Residue, then its C-alpha position, 0 to 999 in steps of 0.5 A: m596583362t600588362g599595366l595592372k596593379k599587383t599586391p605585395l603578395f603577387p610574387l608568391y602566386a606562381g608557387y601555386p600550380g592551380v592559381r589563376c589570375i584575372d583583371f579585377g578593377g585594374w588589379l591582377l588578382p587570383v580568382q582561385f589558388s586550387g579551385i573555387q569550390k574547394e576554397h569555399e568549402a574550406v572557409r565554411q568548414r575550416a579556414g581560408l586566407f585571402d590576399v585583399s591588399h588591393m583594398g583602399e585605406f584612408l587615414v582621417t585625422g584632426r580636431q574635426a575628424q569625427a564631424f567629417v566622418q559623420r558628415i560623409t557616412t550614413n552610420d553613426a560614427a559618434r557611437l564608436s569608441d576607440g578600438q571599434a569599427q562599423y560598416s557604413l556607406m557614403c552617399y551622393g546628395d541624391g541618395g545614390v551610393v558612392d561606396d560602402l566601407l568600414v570605419y575604424r576609430l583609432k582615437k577621437d581625432r583619428y579614423l581609418l576608412v577602408v574602401n573598395a579597390s575599384n573605387i579608390d581614386k573616385d572615393w579619394a577625389w570625392l572625399q577631397d571635395q568634401l574636406i572641411d577645416g580641421v581635417t587631414l586626409e592621408n591615402q595609405s593604400d599603397t603602403t598597406a597590405l590587408l590579409a583576411l583570415q576567415g572561417p570557424l577555425a580562424a581564431d585557433i589559427l590566429a592564436r598560434s601566430s599572434e598575441a592571445r588578446a587578438v582572438q578575444l576581440p568581440p566582432f567589429h573590435f580591433l587591436h591597433e598595434a598587435s604583434i604578428g609574424g615579427t611585425t605590428a598590425l591592426i587586427s580586427r574581427t571583421g570579414y566578408t564571408g559570413e563566417d567568423g574571422f579577422e582582417l589584418y592591416l600591416p606594412a606592405e613589406a611585411a605581407v609575405t612574412v605574415w602570409n607564410a606564417l599564417l599558412e604554416a600555423g594553419e596547415p594542421l587545421g586545414l587552412v588554404p589560400a583562397g581567391l576572389g572566386a570563393r570570396d564572391t560566392l561566400r559573401f553572396e550566400a551571406r547576402l553581403p553586398l558588392y559595390g557595382q552589383e547590389l550597390s551603385p550610384f543608382i541604388s540607394p542603401l534603403e533599396a539595398g536593404l541596408s537601413p540598419f546602417v543608415k542612421l537618419a536620426k543622427g543629424e545631417f549627412i550627405g544624402r540624408e534629405a534624399l533618403l528621408e524623402q525616399q523613405a516617406k514616399g515608400i521605397p520603390r525597389k527592394l533587394i530580394g533573394i530568388e531561387m530557381l524552380e527550373r534548371g538555370i543559373p540567374r546571372s547578373h543583369y538577367p531581367i526578371y518578370a512577373d504578371g507579364q511585366l519587367i519588375g527588375e533584374v538579378t544583381t548576383g547569382t550562382q549555384s550555391p556551393t554550400l546549399k547546392r541550389a541555384l540562387g540569386l540576389a535581385l533588385v525588383q519593384t517592392a510590390f513583387s518582393k514578398h516571400g513566395t512570390e513567383c517570377t521568371v528570369d530571362i536566361r538567354g531568351n528563355r523565361l524560367r520560373a523562380v520564387v522569392v525566398q528569404t535571405p541571407f541564404y546561409r547563416k553561420n553556426a550560432s555558437t560562433p562569434 
């Protein structure tokens, strides 16, 4: 697979006998290190360590930084204090999604935007088009590594590797300059697995050292390296969206069930008028969960039918590693989104029965942060 981008940790991959790498959005990344099921279970029960250095990081600075972030994102960045982060989205004027992202407030005039790897170039160009006076953008993606330590034992493992105050962070808070593995990192209590965990942003040249330090500290607690396969099944069970499946230029955040992250009352932002109109008219489609009642796995783009008509399609589906059930997320006409509604999924020409069920499919132990 020549011509694909590689993370700073790529030289380590060959040291894992079970590793399997794939082309993911132009990156050569591990889909697994030892097996998707094993890695998934480790994150749910103990902890897993992910290399997600392919993600994009944009620094926004200047006297108009907050105003700019407010204009380009759907959430309310004015609610953030220094050291806080929020999940948000960027929309086109018609309400379709440019990307979903994390917004970190470093200072009032300094924000970090973390975007999806496959959208880095597109997002960068779009942000440049929206630029206003008093704002400077810096693309730090190539110089930043990102590790995700996730699972119920993540805090215990991090405590063995970094300064103690990092593990005391509330969810969606971060330390801007925390010490770990002989380097300085931004450590945030965020993640994409439905479990407690931390994400560590650090200089690319320090990635190997910190990766090895975390694995050494976590070995007694059952920490394992985890790949894209487990990352996808974990986020799916927790109903966390993936851009290109649950979100796209043709799916609005309201249709995707992300209205808590769309603050229509905050004032003007790109896409607001279209979203207000969609809300007023009635949201036409809704992201739902389905469970198969007959033997079959609902996969992305499989058509869904009810009352003899096409009502939507599967966005993501799999055999849930935690729940051992064939489940799917699907975008369907709102009239067919009620829990208990029966439908059929066209799986290779066979229409198999399914039912609308509640999401998320999995929730972490309520006692964890």
